[in-house]
ChimeraX commands (.cxc) that place a marker at each C-alpha (Angstrom):
marker #1 position 7.51,36.26,-16.30 radius 0.5
marker #1 position 3.92,38.43,-14.98 radius 0.5
marker #1 position 1.71,36.11,-17.21 radius 0.5
marker #1 position 3.16,32.96,-15.24 radius 0.5
marker #1 position 3.59,34.53,-11.84 radius 0.5
marker #1 position 0.64,36.68,-11.55 radius 0.5
marker #1 position -2.31,34.16,-11.92 radius 0.5
marker #1 position -0.59,31.55,-9.15 radius 0.5
marker #1 position -0.05,34.75,-7.10 radius 0.5
marker #1 position -3.87,35.59,-7.26 radius 0.5
marker #1 position -4.68,32.10,-6.35 radius 0.5
marker #1 position -2.38,31.73,-3.68 radius 0.5
marker #1 position -3.66,35.15,-2.08 radius 0.5
marker #1 position -7.57,33.66,-2.42 radius 0.5
marker #1 position -6.36,30.17,-0.81 radius 0.5
marker #1 position -4.83,32.51,1.92 radius 0.5
marker #1 position -7.71,34.54,2.53 radius 0.5
marker #1 position -10.41,31.73,2.41 radius 0.5
marker #1 position -8.03,29.83,4.88 radius 0.5
marker #1 position -7.86,32.71,7.36 radius 0.5
marker #1 position -12.05,32.88,7.10 radius 0.5
marker #1 position -12.14,29.34,7.88 radius 0.5
marker #1 position -10.05,29.17,10.67 radius 0.5
marker #1 position -12.41,32.22,12.35 radius 0.5
marker #1 position -15.47,29.60,11.79 radius 0.5
marker #1 position -13.86,26.53,12.66 radius 0.5
marker #1 position -12.47,28.01,15.74 radius 0.5
marker #1 position -15.47,30.45,16.91 radius 0.5
marker #1 position -17.29,27.91,19.06 radius 0.5
marker #1 position -14.16,26.86,21.14 radius 0.5
marker #1 position -13.45,30.55,21.55 radius 0.5
marker #1 position -16.48,31.28,22.48 radius 0.5
marker #1 position -16.54,28.74,25.20 radius 0.5
marker #1 position -13.08,30.13,26.50 radius 0.5
marker #1 position -14.93,33.87,26.69 radius 0.5
marker #1 position -17.98,32.14,28.61 radius 0.5
marker #1 position -15.71,30.53,31.42 radius 0.5
marker #1 position -13.57,33.72,31.57 radius 0.5
marker #1 position -16.81,35.74,32.32 radius 0.5
marker #1 position -15.93,38.06,29.36 radius 0.5
marker #1 position -19.17,39.34,27.19 radius 0.5
marker #1 position -19.42,41.88,24.55 radius 0.5
marker #1 position -15.93,41.00,23.30 radius 0.5
marker #1 position -15.16,43.26,19.99 radius 0.5
marker #1 position -15.06,41.44,17.00 radius 0.5
marker #1 position -11.56,42.47,16.00 radius 0.5
marker #1 position -10.28,40.79,19.50 radius 0.5
marker #1 position -12.17,37.85,18.53 radius 0.5
marker #1 position -10.66,37.28,15.47 radius 0.5
marker #1 position -7.68,37.70,16.87 radius 0.5
marker #1 position -7.91,35.44,19.37 radius 0.5
marker #1 position -9.40,32.60,17.21 radius 0.5
marker #1 position -6.07,32.83,15.19 radius 0.5
marker #1 position -3.99,32.36,18.33 radius 0.5
marker #1 position -5.38,29.39,19.91 radius 0.5
marker #1 position -3.01,26.68,21.44 radius 0.5
marker #1 position -4.70,24.04,19.88 radius 0.5
marker #1 position -7.19,25.46,17.13 radius 0.5
marker #1 position -9.31,23.23,15.25 radius 0.5
marker #1 position -7.94,24.92,12.21 radius 0.5
marker #1 position -4.68,26.66,12.58 radius 0.5
marker #1 position -4.11,29.85,10.96 radius 0.5
marker #1 position -1.38,30.37,8.21 radius 0.5
marker #1 position 0.86,32.42,10.42 radius 0.5
marker #1 position 0.63,29.59,13.24 radius 0.5
marker #1 position 1.92,27.00,10.77 radius 0.5
marker #1 position 4.60,28.89,9.35 radius 0.5
marker #1 position 5.81,29.93,12.59 radius 0.5
marker #1 position 5.92,26.28,13.64 radius 0.5
marker #1 position 7.87,25.42,10.74 radius 0.5
marker #1 position 10.32,28.35,11.47 radius 0.5
marker #1 position 10.63,27.27,15.12 radius 0.5
marker #1 position 10.89,23.57,14.54 radius 0.5
marker #1 position 12.58,23.46,11.16 radius 0.5
marker #1 position 14.78,26.67,11.12 radius 0.5
marker #1 position 15.46,27.97,14.72 radius 0.5
marker #1 position 16.25,24.41,16.22 radius 0.5
marker #1 position 19.55,22.33,15.64 radius 0.5
marker #1 position 18.75,19.93,12.71 radius 0.5
marker #1 position 20.23,17.02,14.68 radius 0.5
marker #1 position 17.40,17.39,17.59 radius 0.5
marker #1 position 14.71,15.09,17.54 radius 0.5
marker #1 position 12.60,17.93,17.92 radius 0.5
marker #1 position 13.49,19.65,14.56 radius 0.5
marker #1 position 11.28,18.98,11.57 radius 0.5
marker #1 position 14.59,18.91,9.37 radius 0.5
marker #1 position 15.73,16.12,11.35 radius 0.5
marker #1 position 12.44,14.12,10.84 radius 0.5
marker #1 position 12.06,15.27,7.30 radius 0.5
marker #1 position 15.59,13.58,6.36 radius 0.5
marker #1 position 14.40,10.46,7.81 radius 0.5
marker #1 position 11.16,10.44,5.56 radius 0.5
marker #1 position 13.29,11.52,2.71 radius 0.5
marker #1 position 15.86,8.70,3.20 radius 0.5
marker #1 position 13.17,6.09,2.90 radius 0.5
marker #1 position 11.39,7.89,0.07 radius 0.5
marker #1 position 14.48,7.89,-2.13 radius 0.5
marker #1 position 15.56,4.38,-1.22 radius 0.5
marker #1 position 12.04,3.06,-2.08 radius 0.5
marker #1 position 11.96,5.04,-5.19 radius 0.5
marker #1 position 15.18,3.66,-6.35 radius 0.5
marker #1 position 13.98,0.14,-5.66 radius 0.5
marker #1 position 10.72,0.75,-6.99 radius 0.5
marker #1 position 11.81,2.26,-10.44 radius 0.5
marker #1 position 14.34,-0.64,-10.78 radius 0.5
marker #1 position 11.57,-3.14,-10.29 radius 0.5
marker #1 position 9.18,-1.43,-12.62 radius 0.5
marker #1 position 11.64,-1.07,-15.42 radius 0.5
marker #1 position 12.59,-4.96,-15.05 radius 0.5
marker #1 position 9.06,-6.08,-15.10 radius 0.5
marker #1 position 8.02,-3.55,-18.05 radius 0.5
marker #1 position 11.15,-5.14,-20.08 radius 0.5
marker #1 position 9.85,-8.49,-19.31 radius 0.5
marker #1 position 6.61,-7.94,-20.24 radius 0.5
marker #1 position 7.32,-6.11,-23.37 radius 0.5
marker #1 position 9.62,-8.86,-24.67 radius 0.5
marker #1 position 7.95,-11.99,-23.25 radius 0.5
marker #1 position 4.52,-13.07,-24.08 radius 0.5
marker #1 position 4.31,-15.29,-21.12 radius 0.5
marker #1 position 5.15,-12.67,-18.92 radius 0.5
marker #1 position 2.67,-10.25,-20.12 radius 0.5
marker #1 position -0.12,-12.55,-19.82 radius 0.5
marker #1 position 0.77,-13.43,-16.34 radius 0.5
marker #1 position 2.24,-10.39,-14.69 radius 0.5
marker #1 position 0.26,-7.67,-15.68 radius 0.5
marker #1 position -2.87,-8.78,-13.84 radius 0.5
marker #1 position -1.24,-9.28,-10.65 radius 0.5
marker #1 position 0.64,-6.10,-11.01 radius 0.5
marker #1 position -2.48,-4.36,-11.27 radius 0.5
marker #1 position -4.37,-6.57,-8.62 radius 0.5
marker #1 position -1.64,-5.58,-6.38 radius 0.5
marker #1 position -2.66,-2.02,-6.19 radius 0.5
marker #1 position -5.89,-2.87,-5.11 radius 0.5
marker #1 position -5.10,-3.75,-1.77 radius 0.5
marker #1 position -5.06,-0.35,0.35 radius 0.5
marker #1 position -1.48,0.60,1.93 radius 0.5
marker #1 position -3.05,1.00,5.35 radius 0.5
marker #1 position -3.36,-2.70,5.65 radius 0.5
marker #1 position -0.28,-3.39,3.72 radius 0.5
marker #1 position 2.33,-0.93,5.75 radius 0.5
marker #1 position 1.18,-2.62,9.27 radius 0.5
marker #1 position 1.93,-6.18,8.08 radius 0.5
marker #1 position 4.98,-5.11,6.46 radius 0.5
marker #1 position 6.36,-3.52,9.63 radius 0.5
marker #1 position 5.56,-6.09,12.04 radius 0.5
marker #1 position 6.66,-8.81,9.93 radius 0.5
marker #1 position 10.00,-7.43,9.55 radius 0.5
marker #1 position 10.37,-6.41,12.89 radius 0.5
marker #1 position 9.44,-10.11,14.00 radius 0.5
marker #1 position 13.00,-11.27,12.48 radius 0.5
marker #1 position 14.82,-8.11,13.79 radius 0.5
marker #1 position 14.60,-5.97,10.64 radius 0.5
marker #1 position 13.77,-2.33,11.47 radius 0.5
marker #1 position 14.43,0.94,10.29 radius 0.5
marker #1 position 14.96,1.96,6.92 radius 0.5
marker #1 position 14.24,-1.30,4.98 radius 0.5
marker #1 position 10.52,-1.76,5.75 radius 0.5
marker #1 position 9.68,1.75,5.29 radius 0.5
marker #1 position 11.48,1.70,1.96 radius 0.5
marker #1 position 9.73,-1.60,0.87 radius 0.5
marker #1 position 6.44,0.52,1.32 radius 0.5
marker #1 position 7.65,3.06,-0.65 radius 0.5
marker #1 position 8.68,0.66,-3.49 radius 0.5
marker #1 position 5.26,-1.22,-3.42 radius 0.5
marker #1 position 3.45,2.03,-4.36 radius 0.5
marker #1 position 6.16,3.78,-6.50 radius 0.5
marker #1 position 6.67,0.64,-8.87 radius 0.5
marker #1 position 3.22,0.64,-10.39 radius 0.5
marker #1 position 3.40,3.91,-12.62 radius 0.5
marker #1 position 6.70,2.90,-13.52 radius 0.5
marker #1 position 5.80,-0.36,-15.05 radius 0.5
marker #1 position 2.65,1.15,-16.75 radius 0.5
marker #1 position 4.45,3.89,-18.18 radius 0.5
marker #1 position 7.51,1.83,-19.21 radius 0.5
marker #1 position 5.27,-0.61,-21.09 radius 0.5
marker #1 position 3.55,1.83,-22.75 radius 0.5
marker #1 position 6.80,3.68,-23.83 radius 0.5
marker #1 position 8.44,0.35,-24.84 radius 0.5
marker #1 position 5.64,-0.31,-26.98 radius 0.5
marker #1 position 5.44,3.39,-28.78 radius 0.5
marker #1 position 7.85,2.17,-31.61 radius 0.5
marker #1 position 5.81,1.48,-34.88 radius 0.5
marker #1 position 5.84,-1.63,-36.95 radius 0.5
marker #1 position 7.72,0.35,-39.66 radius 0.5
marker #1 position 10.68,1.22,-37.32 radius 0.5
marker #1 position 10.79,-2.21,-36.09 radius 0.5
marker #1 position 11.02,-3.31,-39.82 radius 0.5
marker #1 position 13.72,-1.25,-40.78 radius 0.5
marker #1 position 16.07,-2.52,-37.88 radius 0.5
marker #1 position 15.07,-5.83,-38.79 radius 0.5
marker #1 position 16.32,-4.93,-42.29 radius 0.5
marker #1 position 19.71,-3.89,-40.79 radius 0.5
marker #1 position 19.81,-7.01,-39.02 radius 0.5
marker #1 position 19.77,-5.62,-35.59 radius 0.5
marker #1 position 20.17,-7.82,-32.81 radius 0.5
marker #1 position 17.11,-7.67,-30.12 radius 0.5
marker #1 position 19.47,-5.52,-27.90 radius 0.5
marker #1 position 20.38,-3.03,-30.32 radius 0.5
marker #1 position 16.46,-2.71,-31.03 radius 0.5
marker #1 position 16.11,-2.37,-27.50 radius 0.5
marker #1 position 19.11,0.39,-27.04 radius 0.5
marker #1 position 19.02,2.25,-30.09 radius 0.5
marker #1 position 14.83,2.19,-30.42 radius 0.5
marker #1 position 12.66,1.08,-27.67 radius 0.5
marker #1 position 14.88,2.61,-24.68 radius 0.5
marker #1 position 15.04,5.82,-26.34 radius 0.5
marker #1 position 11.43,5.90,-27.12 radius 0.5
marker #1 position 10.38,5.30,-23.69 radius 0.5
marker #1 position 12.31,8.08,-21.92 radius 0.5
marker #1 position 9.23,10.48,-21.92 radius 0.5
marker #1 position 6.94,7.92,-20.43 radius 0.5
marker #1 position 9.72,6.89,-17.83 radius 0.5
marker #1 position 10.24,10.28,-16.50 radius 0.5
marker #1 position 6.71,10.85,-16.54 radius 0.5
marker #1 position 6.15,7.93,-14.38 radius 0.5
marker #1 position 9.22,8.87,-11.99 radius 0.5
marker #1 position 7.26,11.80,-11.36 radius 0.5
marker #1 position 4.21,10.19,-10.18 radius 0.5
marker #1 position 6.55,7.64,-8.39 radius 0.5
marker #1 position 8.48,9.75,-6.47 radius 0.5
marker #1 position 5.50,11.80,-5.01 radius 0.5
marker #1 position 3.46,8.31,-3.93 radius 0.5
marker #1 position 6.98,7.07,-2.53 radius 0.5
marker #1 position 6.89,9.84,-0.20 radius 0.5
marker #1 position 3.23,8.97,0.85 radius 0.5
marker #1 position 4.35,5.09,1.41 radius 0.5
marker #1 position 7.40,6.50,3.44 radius 0.5
marker #1 position 5.20,8.49,5.69 radius 0.5
marker #1 position 2.83,5.74,5.99 radius 0.5
marker #1 position 5.29,3.34,7.02 radius 0.5
marker #1 position 6.43,5.80,9.77 radius 0.5
marker #1 position 2.65,5.95,10.84 radius 0.5
marker #1 position 3.04,1.78,11.82 radius 0.5
marker #1 position 6.65,2.29,13.43 radius 0.5
marker #1 position 6.36,5.59,15.83 radius 0.5
marker #1 position 9.94,4.71,17.17 radius 0.5
marker #1 position 11.94,5.05,14.33 radius 0.5
marker #1 position 11.32,9.00,13.69 radius 0.5
marker #1 position 10.14,10.76,10.56 radius 0.5
marker #1 position 7.15,13.09,9.32 radius 0.5
marker #1 position 4.90,10.62,9.75 radius 0.5
marker #1 position 5.60,9.84,13.69 radius 0.5
marker #1 position 5.22,14.03,13.77 radius 0.5
marker #1 position 1.77,13.38,12.52 radius 0.5
marker #1 position 1.04,10.75,14.63 radius 0.5
marker #1 position 2.25,12.44,17.67 radius 0.5
marker #1 position 0.29,15.70,16.91 radius 0.5
marker #1 position -2.57,13.75,16.80 radius 0.5
marker #1 position -2.29,12.07,20.19 radius 0.5
marker #1 position -1.68,15.40,22.01 radius 0.5
marker #1 position -4.33,17.52,19.96 radius 0.5
marker #1 position -1.21,19.62,18.63 radius 0.5
marker #1 position -2.98,20.61,15.10 radius 0.5
marker #1 position -0.39,23.32,14.42 radius 0.5
marker #1 position 2.45,20.32,14.73 radius 0.5
marker #1 position 0.45,18.32,12.32 radius 0.5
marker #1 position -0.33,20.87,9.76 radius 0.5
marker #1 position 3.64,22.00,9.74 radius 0.5
marker #1 position 4.57,18.29,9.32 radius 0.5
marker #1 position 1.90,18.36,6.28 radius 0.5
marker #1 position 3.80,21.33,4.90 radius 0.5
marker #1 position 6.90,20.08,5.06 radius 0.5
marker #1 position 5.73,16.99,3.36 radius 0.5
marker #1 position 4.20,18.79,0.51 radius 0.5
marker #1 position 7.49,20.95,0.16 radius 0.5
marker #1 position 9.62,17.78,0.11 radius 0.5
marker #1 position 7.55,16.03,-2.60 radius 0.5
marker #1 position 7.23,19.20,-5.02 radius 0.5
marker #1 position 11.32,19.46,-4.66 radius 0.5
marker #1 position 11.54,15.72,-5.55 radius 0.5
marker #1 position 9.25,16.18,-8.53 radius 0.5
marker #1 position 11.21,19.13,-9.46 radius 0.5
marker #1 position 14.53,17.28,-9.19 radius 0.5
marker #1 position 13.16,14.69,-11.37 radius 0.5
marker #1 position 12.28,17.15,-13.82 radius 0.5
marker #1 position 15.76,18.72,-13.77 radius 0.5
marker #1 position 17.37,15.18,-14.39 radius 0.5
marker #1 position 14.63,14.77,-17.45 radius 0.5
marker #1 position 16.17,17.62,-19.24 radius 0.5
marker #1 position 19.67,16.87,-18.50 radius 0.5
marker #1 position 19.07,13.23,-19.94 radius 0.5
marker #1 position 17.05,14.77,-22.90 radius 0.5
marker #1 position 19.82,17.22,-23.67 radius 0.5
marker #1 position 22.37,14.46,-23.55 radius 0.5
marker #1 position 20.29,12.27,-25.92 radius 0.5
marker #1 position 20.20,15.43,-28.39 radius 0.5
marker #1 position 16.41,15.82,-27.63 radius 0.5
marker #1 position 15.22,19.60,-28.43 radius 0.5
marker #1 position 14.24,21.72,-25.52 radius 0.5
marker #1 position 10.42,21.72,-25.03 radius 0.5
marker link #1:1,2 radius 0.2
marker link #1:2,3 radius 0.2
marker link #1:3,4 radius 0.2
marker link #1:4,5 radius 0.2
marker link #1:5,6 radius 0.2
marker link #1:6,7 radius 0.2
marker link #1:7,8 radius 0.2
marker link #1:8,9 radius 0.2
marker link #1:9,10 radius 0.2
marker link #1:10,11 radius 0.2
marker link #1:11,12 radius 0.2
marker link #1:12,13 radius 0.2
marker link #1:13,14 radius 0.2
marker link #1:14,15 radius 0.2
marker link #1:15,16 radius 0.2
marker link #1:16,17 radius 0.2
marker link #1:17,18 radius 0.2
marker link #1:18,19 radius 0.2
marker link #1:19,20 radius 0.2
marker link #1:20,21 radius 0.2
marker link #1:21,22 radius 0.2
marker link #1:22,23 radius 0.2
marker link #1:23,24 radius 0.2
marker link #1:24,25 radius 0.2
marker link #1:25,26 radius 0.2
marker link #1:26,27 radius 0.2
marker link #1:27,28 radius 0.2
marker link #1:28,29 radius 0.2
marker link #1:29,30 radius 0.2
marker link #1:30,31 radius 0.2
marker link #1:31,32 radius 0.2
marker link #1:32,33 radius 0.2
marker link #1:33,34 radius 0.2
marker link #1:34,35 radius 0.2
marker link #1:35,36 radius 0.2
marker link #1:36,37 radius 0.2
marker link #1:37,38 radius 0.2
marker link #1:38,39 radius 0.2
marker link #1:39,40 radius 0.2
marker link #1:40,41 radius 0.2
marker link #1:41,42 radius 0.2
marker link #1:42,43 radius 0.2
marker link #1:43,44 radius 0.2
marker link #1:44,45 radius 0.2
marker link #1:45,46 radius 0.2
marker link #1:46,47 radius 0.2
marker link #1:47,48 radius 0.2
marker link #1:48,49 radius 0.2
marker link #1:49,50 radius 0.2
marker link #1:50,51 radius 0.2
marker link #1:51,52 radius 0.2
marker link #1:52,53 radius 0.2
marker link #1:53,54 radius 0.2
marker link #1:54,55 radius 0.2
marker link #1:55,56 radius 0.2
marker link #1:56,57 radius 0.2
marker link #1:57,58 radius 0.2
marker link #1:58,59 radius 0.2
marker link #1:59,60 radius 0.2
marker link #1:60,61 radius 0.2
marker link #1:61,62 radius 0.2
marker link #1:62,63 radius 0.2
marker link #1:63,64 radius 0.2
marker link #1:64,65 radius 0.2
marker link #1:65,66 radius 0.2
marker link #1:66,67 radius 0.2
marker link #1:67,68 radius 0.2
marker link #1:68,69 radius 0.2
marker link #1:69,70 radius 0.2
marker link #1:70,71 radius 0.2
marker link #1:71,72 radius 0.2
marker link #1:72,73 radius 0.2
marker link #1:73,74 radius 0.2
marker link #1:74,75 radius 0.2
marker link #1:75,76 radius 0.2
marker link #1:76,77 radius 0.2
marker link #1:77,78 radius 0.2
marker link #1:78,79 radius 0.2
marker link #1:79,80 radius 0.2
marker link #1:80,81 radius 0.2
marker link #1:81,82 radius 0.2
marker link #1:82,83 radius 0.2
marker link #1:83,84 radius 0.2
marker link #1:84,85 radius 0.2
marker link #1:85,86 radius 0.2
marker link #1:86,87 radius 0.2
marker link #1:87,88 radius 0.2
marker link #1:88,89 radius 0.2
marker link #1:89,90 radius 0.2
marker link #1:90,91 radius 0.2
marker link #1:91,92 radius 0.2
marker link #1:92,93 radius 0.2
marker link #1:93,94 radius 0.2
marker link #1:94,95 radius 0.2
marker link #1:95,96 radius 0.2
marker link #1:96,97 radius 0.2
marker link #1:97,98 radius 0.2
marker link #1:98,99 radius 0.2
marker link #1:99,100 radius 0.2
marker link #1:100,101 radius 0.2
marker link #1:101,102 radius 0.2
marker link #1:102,103 radius 0.2
marker link #1:103,104 radius 0.2
marker link #1:104,105 radius 0.2
marker link #1:105,106 radius 0.2
marker link #1:106,107 radius 0.2
marker link #1:107,108 radius 0.2
marker link #1:108,109 radius 0.2
marker link #1:109,110 radius 0.2
marker link #1:110,111 radius 0.2
marker link #1:111,112 radius 0.2
marker link #1:112,113 radius 0.2
marker link #1:113,114 radius 0.2
marker link #1:114,115 radius 0.2
marker link #1:115,116 radius 0.2
marker link #1:116,117 radius 0.2
marker link #1:117,118 radius 0.2
marker link #1:118,119 radius 0.2
marker link #1:119,120 radius 0.2
marker link #1:120,121 radius 0.2
marker link #1:121,122 radius 0.2
marker link #1:122,123 radius 0.2
marker link #1:123,124 radius 0.2
marker link #1:124,125 radius 0.2
marker link #1:125,126 radius 0.2
marker link #1:126,127 radius 0.2
marker link #1:127,128 radius 0.2
marker link #1:128,129 radius 0.2
marker link #1:129,130 radius 0.2
marker link #1:130,131 radius 0.2
marker link #1:131,132 radius 0.2
marker link #1:132,133 radius 0.2
marker link #1:133,134 radius 0.2
marker link #1:134,135 radius 0.2
marker link #1:135,136 radius 0.2
marker link #1:136,137 radius 0.2
marker link #1:137,138 radius 0.2
marker link #1:138,139 radius 0.2
marker link #1:139,140 radius 0.2
marker link #1:140,141 radius 0.2
marker link #1:141,142 radius 0.2
marker link #1:142,143 radius 0.2
marker link #1:143,144 radius 0.2
marker link #1:144,145 radius 0.2
marker link #1:145,146 radius 0.2
marker link #1:146,147 radius 0.2
marker link #1:147,148 radius 0.2
marker link #1:148,149 radius 0.2
marker link #1:149,150 radius 0.2
marker link #1:150,151 radius 0.2
marker link #1:151,152 radius 0.2
marker link #1:152,153 radius 0.2
marker link #1:153,154 radius 0.2
marker link #1:154,155 radius 0.2
marker link #1:155,156 radius 0.2
marker link #1:156,157 radius 0.2
marker link #1:157,158 radius 0.2
marker link #1:158,159 radius 0.2
marker link #1:159,160 radius 0.2
marker link #1:160,161 radius 0.2
marker link #1:161,162 radius 0.2
marker link #1:162,163 radius 0.2
marker link #1:163,164 radius 0.2
marker link #1:164,165 radius 0.2
marker link #1:165,166 radius 0.2
marker link #1:166,167 radius 0.2
marker link #1:167,168 radius 0.2
marker link #1:168,169 radius 0.2
marker link #1:169,170 radius 0.2
marker link #1:170,171 radius 0.2
marker link #1:171,172 radius 0.2
marker link #1:172,173 radius 0.2
marker link #1:173,174 radius 0.2
marker link #1:174,175 radius 0.2
marker link #1:175,176 radius 0.2
marker link #1:176,177 radius 0.2
marker link #1:177,178 radius 0.2
marker link #1:178,179 radius 0.2
marker link #1:179,180 radius 0.2
marker link #1:180,181 radius 0.2
marker link #1:181,182 radius 0.2
marker link #1:182,183 radius 0.2
marker link #1:183,184 radius 0.2
marker link #1:184,185 radius 0.2
marker link #1:185,186 radius 0.2
marker link #1:186,187 radius 0.2
marker link #1:187,188 radius 0.2
marker link #1:188,189 radius 0.2
marker link #1:189,190 radius 0.2
marker link #1:190,191 radius 0.2
marker link #1:191,192 radius 0.2
marker link #1:192,193 radius 0.2
marker link #1:193,194 radius 0.2
marker link #1:194,195 radius 0.2
marker link #1:195,196 radius 0.2
marker link #1:196,197 radius 0.2
marker link #1:197,198 radius 0.2
marker link #1:198,199 radius 0.2
marker link #1:199,200 radius 0.2
marker link #1:200,201 radius 0.2
marker link #1:201,202 radius 0.2
marker link #1:202,203 radius 0.2
marker link #1:203,204 radius 0.2
marker link #1:204,205 radius 0.2
marker link #1:205,206 radius 0.2
marker link #1:206,207 radius 0.2
marker link #1:207,208 radius 0.2
marker link #1:208,209 radius 0.2
marker link #1:209,210 radius 0.2
marker link #1:210,211 radius 0.2
marker link #1:211,212 radius 0.2
marker link #1:212,213 radius 0.2
marker link #1:213,214 radius 0.2
marker link #1:214,215 radius 0.2
marker link #1:215,216 radius 0.2
marker link #1:216,217 radius 0.2
marker link #1:217,218 radius 0.2
marker link #1:218,219 radius 0.2
marker link #1:219,220 radius 0.2
marker link #1:220,221 radius 0.2
marker link #1:221,222 radius 0.2
marker link #1:222,223 radius 0.2
marker link #1:223,224 radius 0.2
marker link #1:224,225 radius 0.2
marker link #1:225,226 radius 0.2
marker link #1:226,227 radius 0.2
marker link #1:227,228 radius 0.2
marker link #1:228,229 radius 0.2
marker link #1:229,230 radius 0.2
marker link #1:230,231 radius 0.2
marker link #1:231,232 radius 0.2
marker link #1:232,233 radius 0.2
marker link #1:233,234 radius 0.2
marker link #1:234,235 radius 0.2
marker link #1:235,236 radius 0.2
marker link #1:236,237 radius 0.2
marker link #1:237,238 radius 0.2
marker link #1:238,239 radius 0.2
marker link #1:239,240 radius 0.2
marker link #1:240,241 radius 0.2
marker link #1:241,242 radius 0.2
marker link #1:242,243 radius 0.2
marker link #1:243,244 radius 0.2
marker link #1:244,245 radius 0.2
marker link #1:245,246 radius 0.2
marker link #1:246,247 radius 0.2
marker link #1:247,248 radius 0.2
marker link #1:248,249 radius 0.2
marker link #1:249,250 radius 0.2
marker link #1:250,251 radius 0.2
marker link #1:251,252 radius 0.2
marker link #1:252,253 radius 0.2
marker link #1:253,254 radius 0.2
marker link #1:254,255 radius 0.2
marker link #1:255,256 radius 0.2
marker link #1:256,257 radius 0.2
marker link #1:257,258 radius 0.2
marker link #1:258,259 radius 0.2
marker link #1:259,260 radius 0.2
marker link #1:260,261 radius 0.2
marker link #1:261,262 radius 0.2
marker link #1:262,263 radius 0.2
marker link #1:263,264 radius 0.2
marker link #1:264,265 radius 0.2
marker link #1:265,266 radius 0.2
marker link #1:266,267 radius 0.2
marker link #1:267,268 radius 0.2
marker link #1:268,269 radius 0.2
marker link #1:269,270 radius 0.2
marker link #1:270,271 radius 0.2
marker link #1:271,272 radius 0.2
marker link #1:272,273 radius 0.2
marker link #1:273,274 radius 0.2
marker link #1:274,275 radius 0.2
marker link #1:275,276 radius 0.2
marker link #1:276,277 radius 0.2
marker link #1:277,278 radius 0.2
marker link #1:278,279 radius 0.2
marker link #1:279,280 radius 0.2
marker link #1:280,281 radius 0.2
marker link #1:281,282 radius 0.2
marker link #1:282,283 radius 0.2
marker link #1:283,284 radius 0.2
marker link #1:284,285 radius 0.2
marker link #1:285,286 radius 0.2
marker link #1:286,287 radius 0.2
marker link #1:287,288 radius 0.2
marker link #1:288,289 radius 0.2
marker link #1:289,290 radius 0.2
view
């Protein structure tokens, strides 16, 4: 455990120290201006450092300011309040999971069609790749506004944006996974007179499991990004994206950083959850633990 935890703690400590130093450097001009307006001269260095770490609207908030905001807005306040980060995190999580499920299902379906049908392989794959060249910041407003024009608001437009991002790694991973069986294995099943469904269920699908879960870990993370981007285009629905947007409008950098940390922690938890699901599926399938 020491060999695993100690390097992580050392890197984390280095990041925190660099962060505090950067906060002094970036907040120093504004702090010097505040002293000049107040007519203060010859301020001790220690006081200057402490004041640069305690500004109301700093350019770069100090770590203790960010975690203090997380505590005040996520733990010390009722989770049902619209001012609560927990409330907004739940809204973002709902869109993320809904879009991720849709994206994973779509990705698997497209991969199966591509592997088993040469026409689908030739026609679908180029368009799937081309779809990811369109910037999500251009797609999200069109989706939100288009669905809003027909009266569809809330979770669905945001989930569709998440699906648009998350289906691509699943398609690519599953196509690779479904094609991993070697020719000798396929020939063996043909020797046993296996049906196409039996070949898929007994050989291709189990072979694709490592690729599927690797793709899902990527997909769940970018699905969260899609949900946040969707919320930036609809500031009436709530979510971490809305907190980022309102913080940007009001110059509340501490609020922006707190929302970013909550989003990052949420993504980490979701990736870990996919990893736990992977271990459970592998154990169910009789795979040896790594």
